[in-house]
C-alpha positions in Angstrom: -27.4 -14.4 1.3 -26.3 -15.8 -2.1 -23.0 -17.4 -2.5 -20.6 -14.8 -4.2 -17.7 -16.1 -6.0 -14.0 -15.1 -5.1 -12.2 -12.8 -7.4 -11.7 -14.4 -10.8 -8.7 -16.7 -11.2 -5.6 -15.5 -13.1 -6.5 -17.4 -16.0 -10.3 -18.4 -16.9 -13.4 -18.0 -19.0 -14.8 -14.6 -19.8 -18.3 -15.8 -18.4 -19.5 -18.6 -16.2 -22.3 -19.6 -14.1 -22.2 -20.0 -10.3 -25.1 -20.6 -7.8 -27.5 -20.2 -10.7 -26.4 -16.8 -11.9 -24.0 -15.5 -14.6 -20.7 -14.1 -13.4 -19.2 -11.9 -16.2 -15.3 -11.6 -16.0 -14.3 -8.2 -17.6 -10.7 -8.2 -19.0 -9.1 -4.8 -18.5 -6.2 -3.7 -20.5 -4.9 0.0 -21.2 -7.4 0.8 -23.7 -10.4 0.2 -21.4 -8.7 0.7 -17.9 -10.1 4.5 -17.5 -13.6 3.4 -18.4 -13.8 0.3 -16.2 -12.3 2.4 -13.2 -14.8 5.1 -13.6 -17.6 2.3 -13.5 -16.0 0.9 -10.4 -15.8 4.2 -8.7 -19.5 4.6 -9.1 -20.2 1.4 -7.2 -18.7 2.5 -3.9 -21.7 3.6 -2.1 -23.3 0.2 -2.3 -20.6 -2.3 -2.8 -18.3 -2.0 0.4 -16.5 -5.3 0.4 -13.5 -5.5 -2.1 -11.6 -8.6 -2.6 -8.4 -9.0 -4.6 -6.0 -11.9 -5.8 -3.0 -11.7 -8.1 -1.1 -14.1 -10.3 2.2 -13.6 -8.5 3.9 -16.8 -7.8 5.8 -17.0 -4.5 9.2 -19.1 -4.4 9.4 -22.5 -2.8 11.8 -21.0 -0.4 9.0 -19.2 1.4 7.7 -22.5 2.7 11.2 -23.0 4.2 11.5 -19.7 5.8 12.5 -20.0 9.4 11.4 -16.7 10.7 8.7 -14.2 9.8 11.4 -11.8 8.5 12.8 -14.4 6.3 9.2 -14.9 4.9 8.9 -11.2 4.4 12.3 -11.1 2.5 11.0 -14.0 0.0 7.7 -12.0 -0.5 9.4 -8.8 -1.1 11.9 -10.2 -3.6 9.3 -11.9 -5.5 7.0 -8.9 -5.6 9.9 -6.6 -6.5 10.8 -8.6 -9.5 7.1 -8.5 -11.0 6.8 -6.5 -14.1 3.5 -8.0 -15.4 0.7 -9.6 -13.6 -3.2 -10.4 -13.5 -5.1 -9.0 -10.6 -8.6 -10.3 -9.9 -11.0 -7.8 -8.4 -14.6 -8.5 -7.0 -16.9 -6.0 -5.5 -19.8 -7.3 -3.2 -22.6 -5.8 -1.2 -22.1 -6.4 2.5 -26.0 -6.4 3.0 -26.9 -9.2 0.7 -23.7 -10.5 -1.0 -24.8 -9.3 -4.3 -22.4 -8.5 -7.2 -22.5 -5.4 -9.2 -24.7 -5.0 -12.3 -24.5 -7.9 -14.9 -22.5 -9.9 -12.4 -19.3 -7.9 -13.2 -15.9 -9.0 -11.7 -12.7 -7.6 -13.1 -9.4 -9.2 -14.3 -6.7 -6.5 -14.8 -3.8 -7.2 -17.0 -1.2 -5.0 -15.3 2.5 -4.1 -16.3 5.0 -2.2 -18.2 4.4 -3.7 -21.6 2.5 -1.8 -24.4 -1.3 -2.5 -24.1 -1.1 -3.5 -20.3 -3.2 -1.5 -17.7 -1.2 0.8 -15.3 -0.6 -0.7 -11.9 -0.3 2.5 -10.1 -3.4 3.9 -11.6 -5.4 0.9 -10.5 -3.8 0.7 -7.1 -4.6 4.3 -6.5 -8.1 3.9 -7.6 -8.6 0.8 -5.2 -7.2 2.8 -2.4 -9.6 5.6 -3.1 -12.5 3.1 -3.4 -11.8 1.6 0.1 -11.7 5.1 1.5 -15.1 6.1 0.0 -16.5 2.9 1.5 -15.7 3.8 5.0 -16.6 3.4 7.8 -17.9 -0.1 7.0 -15.7 -0.6 3.8 -13.5 -3.8 4.0 -10.6 -5.2 1.8 -10.1 -9.0 1.7 -7.3 -11.0 0.0 -7.4 -14.8 -0.6 -3.7 -15.3 0.3 -2.7 -11.7 1.4 1.1 -11.4 1.5 2.0 -11.1 -2.1 -1.3 -9.5 -3.1 -1.2 -6.7 -0.5 2.6 -6.3 -1.1 2.0 -5.5 -4.9 -0.8 -2.8 -3.8 1.5 -1.3 -1.3 4.4 -1.2 -3.7 2.6 0.6 -6.3 0.7 2.9 -3.8 4.2 3.9 -2.5 5.5 5.0 -6.1 6.2 1.6 -7.6 9.7 1.3 -6.2 11.0 -1.2 -3.8 8.9 -2.4 -0.8 10.0 -1.4 2.8 13.1 -3.2 3.8 11.8 -4.2 7.2 8.8 -6.4 7.8 7.4 -4.3 10.5 7.5 -1.3 8.2 5.6 -2.9 5.5 2.8 -4.2 8.0 2.5 -0.6 9.3 1.9 0.6 5.8 -0.7 -2.1 5.3 -2.5 -0.7 8.5 -2.4 2.8 7.2 -3.3 2.2 3.7 -6.1 -0.2 4.4 -7.6 0.3 7.7 -10.0 -2.8 7.4 -7.8 -5.4 5.7 -8.1 -9.1 6.1 -6.4 -12.3 4.7 -9.0 -15.1 4.5 -6.0 -17.6 5.1 -5.4 -16.1 8.5 -9.0 -16.0 9.3 -9.2 -19.7 8.4 -6.1 -20.8 10.3 -4.9 -18.7 13.1 -6.5 -18.6 16.5 -7.3 -15.2 18.3 -5.3 -14.0 21.0 -7.7 -15.4 23.5 -7.6 -18.9 22.1 -10.7 -19.1 20.3 -11.1 -20.9 17.1 -10.1 -18.8 14.0 -13.2 -16.8 12.7 -13.3 -18.9 9.5 -12.3 -22.3 11.0 -13.0 -25.2 8.8 -14.0 -23.1 5.8 -10.8 -23.9 3.8 -8.7 -20.8 3.1 -9.5 -19.0 -0.2 -12.5 -21.0 -1.4 -15.9 -20.0 -2.1 -17.2 -21.3 1.3 -14.6 -19.1 3.2 -15.6 -15.9 1.2 -19.2 -16.6 2.0 -18.6 -16.9 5.6 -16.3 -13.8 5.5 -19.2 -11.8 4.3 -21.4 -13.2 7.1 -18.8 -11.9 9.5 -18.6 -8.5 7.9 -22.4 -8.1 8.5 -21.8 -8.5 12.2 -18.7 -6.5 12.3 -20.7 -3.5 10.7 -22.8 -3.2 13.8 -20.3 -4.0 16.4 -16.5 -4.1 16.7 -14.0 -4.7 13.9 -11.6 -7.6 15.1 -8.2 -5.5 15.5 -6.2 -8.7 16.3 -6.7 -9.7 12.7 -6.4 -6.5 10.8 -3.4 -6.3 8.4 -2.3 -9.7 9.6 -0.7 -11.4 6.6 -0.4 -15.1 6.5 3.4 -16.1 7.1 4.2 -12.4 8.1 2.5 -11.9 11.3 0.7 -8.6 12.4 1.6 -4.9 12.8 1.7 -4.8 16.5 1.5 -1.1 17.2 0.8 0.3 20.6 -2.8 0.4 20.2 -3.0 -3.2 19.0 -0.8 -4.4 21.6 -2.9 -2.7 24.2 -6.0 -4.2 22.6 -4.5 -7.7 22.7 -3.5 -7.4 26.4 -7.0 -6.0 27.7 -8.7 -8.6 25.5 -6.8 -11.4 27.1 -7.3 -10.0 30.6 -11.0 -9.6 30.0 -11.4 -13.2 28.9 -9.4 -14.6 31.8 -11.6 -12.5 34.1 -14.6 -13.7 32.4 -13.6 -17.5 32.7 -12.9 -17.3 36.4 -16.1 -15.5 37.0 -18.0 -18.2 35.2 -16.3 -20.8 37.2 -17.4 -19.2 40.4 -21.0 -18.8 39.2 -21.3 -22.2 38.0 -20.7 -23.5 41.6 -24.1 -21.9 42.4 -26.2 -21.8 39.2 -26.7 -24.0 36.2 -24.7 -23.2 33.0 -27.7 -21.9 31.0 -28.7 -19.5 33.8 -25.1 -18.2 34.1 -24.2 -17.8 30.3 -27.6 -16.4 29.2 -28.7 -14.4 32.2 -25.8 -13.5 34.7 -22.7 -12.9 32.5 -24.3 -10.6 30.1 -25.5 -8.4 32.8 -22.4 -8.7 34.8 -19.9 -8.0 32.0 
C-alpha cells in the first residue's frame, strides 16, 4: 500500500509531491462547487475511505475542561460561532490506498460570504457519499470533535448543535455509521485494556492515516470495532444500549479467555495454547 496524505491543511500549496507522486489540491468555491461535488459523487464506488479536517480553532478553555460535558460545551460554542472555514477532504481506496485520478484532494472554502461554497450543500453531499460507500465505507477525522460537529450542524439545518453531549454523539452515530477519530484510535485503550489500534503512530500524522487504512482493510472482512465508533476525542462515545451490551460482553469474553489460557498453560506450552487450542475452543 502506498502512503496516502492526510486531508490538505487549511493553508497550503496547490500542488505538492509526497511519496514520489503528485498530489493536487483543488480549491473549491461557489463557482466550481457543483462541478467538484459531481466529480466526487462519481468516485463513491471505488474510494470508500473519506477523511476530513477543518480550520476551526478550538478555544484554550477546552484543554482546561474538567468534564466531558464541559468539553462539549466549548466545542459547541466554537462551532456555532463559525461563519467561514476551510474543509480539507481526501478520498482513498481501501484496497490499495490510492487517490482519485490526478491525485486530487479538495479544499473547500465554506461560509456565508459572496463567493464561498455552501456548507450545507457540501455536508449533504458528503453524507450521501458515505451512504453510497456502504457497507464498507468509512469516515475518518484527524481530530474529530470540531470537524464532526461542523458536519452535524449543517446536516441538521445549520442551526445550533444539540444542547446535550449525549444527543450530539447519538447524531454522529446515526449520520455516520462508521466514523472514527484518529486521535482516539492513537491514544485511547479499548474496553478490554489492549493498546489503542494506532498506538505509537502519532495522532493526525501521515503514518497514523496509513495505519488506519491498513486497519480498514482488516475490518472490511471482519468486525467493525464498535467501541471506537463515533468516539470523539475529549467528548467520549455514544453509549447506546447496543454499544453498552457489546462492551460488557467483550469484556466478559476477554476475561473468560484469559482465565482459560492460564489454565491451559499449566498443561501445555504457550505456542500450542495460543495457536492450536484457543482458536478451536473459542
